[in-house]
C-alpha positions in Angstrom: -1.4 -14.1 17.7 -0.7 -10.4 17.1 -1.0 -8.5 13.9 0.9 -9.7 10.9 4.1 -7.7 10.1 5.2 -6.6 6.7 8.8 -5.5 6.7 9.9 -3.6 3.4 13.7 -3.6 3.2 14.8 -1.0 0.7 17.7 1.7 -0.2 17.5 4.9 -1.4 19.3 4.5 -4.5 17.4 1.4 -5.7 14.5 2.0 -8.4 12.9 -1.1 -7.9 12.8 -0.4 -4.0 10.8 2.6 -5.0 8.7 0.6 -7.1 7.9 -1.9 -4.3 7.8 0.8 -1.5 4.9 2.2 -3.6 3.1 -1.0 -3.8 3.4 -1.7 0.0 2.1 1.8 0.6 -1.0 0.8 -1.4 -1.5 -2.2 0.5 -1.1 -0.3 3.6 -3.8 2.1 2.8 -6.3 -0.9 1.9 -5.5 -2.9 5.1 -4.9 -0.1 7.7 -4.0 -1.0 11.3 -4.9 -4.7 10.8 -1.2 -5.2 9.7 2.0 -3.6 11.1 3.9 -2.0 8.2 7.7 -1.3 8.7 9.9 0.5 6.2 13.6 -0.3 6.9 16.3 1.5 4.9 19.1 -1.1 4.9 22.0 1.6 5.1 20.6 2.7 8.3 20.1 -0.8 9.8 22.8 -3.2 9.0 22.0 -5.2 12.1 18.6 -6.2 10.5 20.5 -7.0 7.1 22.5 -9.3 8.9 19.7 -10.8 11.1 17.4 -11.2 8.1 20.3 -12.5 5.9 19.6 -10.0 3.4 21.2 -10.3 -0.1 19.2 -8.0 -2.2 16.9 -5.2 -2.3 14.0 -4.9 -2.5 13.2 -7.6 0.1 9.7 -7.8 1.7 9.4 -10.1 4.6 5.9 -11.1 6.2 5.9 -12.4 9.9 3.3 -13.6 12.1 4.1 -14.2 15.6 7.6 -13.3 15.0 8.1 -16.3 12.7 8.9 -15.5 9.0 6.0 -16.6 6.7 6.7 -15.0 3.5 9.9 -13.6 1.8 10.1 -12.0 -1.4 13.4 -10.8 -3.0 12.2 -9.0 -5.9 9.4 -6.6 -6.8 6.0 -8.3 -5.7 2.6 -7.1 -6.7 0.2 -6.0 -4.3 -2.4 -8.7 -4.7 0.2 -11.2 -3.9 1.2 -9.5 -0.5 -2.5 -8.6 0.5 -3.5 -12.1 -0.2 -1.0 -13.4 2.4 -1.7 -10.8 4.7 -5.5 -11.4 4.6 -5.1 -15.0 5.2 -2.9 -14.3 8.3 -5.8 -11.6 9.5 -8.5 -14.4 8.8 -6.5 -17.0 11.0 -6.1 -14.6 13.8 -9.8 -13.8 13.8 -10.7 -17.4 13.8 -8.3 -17.8 17.1 -10.0 -15.0 18.7 
């Protein structure tokens, strides 16, 4: 299993998106390179909006081995995101 991936889908005009992105950036600082973080502006990646069937922003998607294991369609606190990611990291270490 590769690193977990957190994808933060946002739009520049969206105030809750700015709040969510700040939370994701804090989580990224704490977890470093143990997780791959991607920031996707939905205006620039309509293909991903369709592929992930997004209906709102902010949306945070967490994947493990290309499979969505978490999806949050509202501002989600860092503790929740970090808890899921640490669990995936722990699973990875147990497999390795």
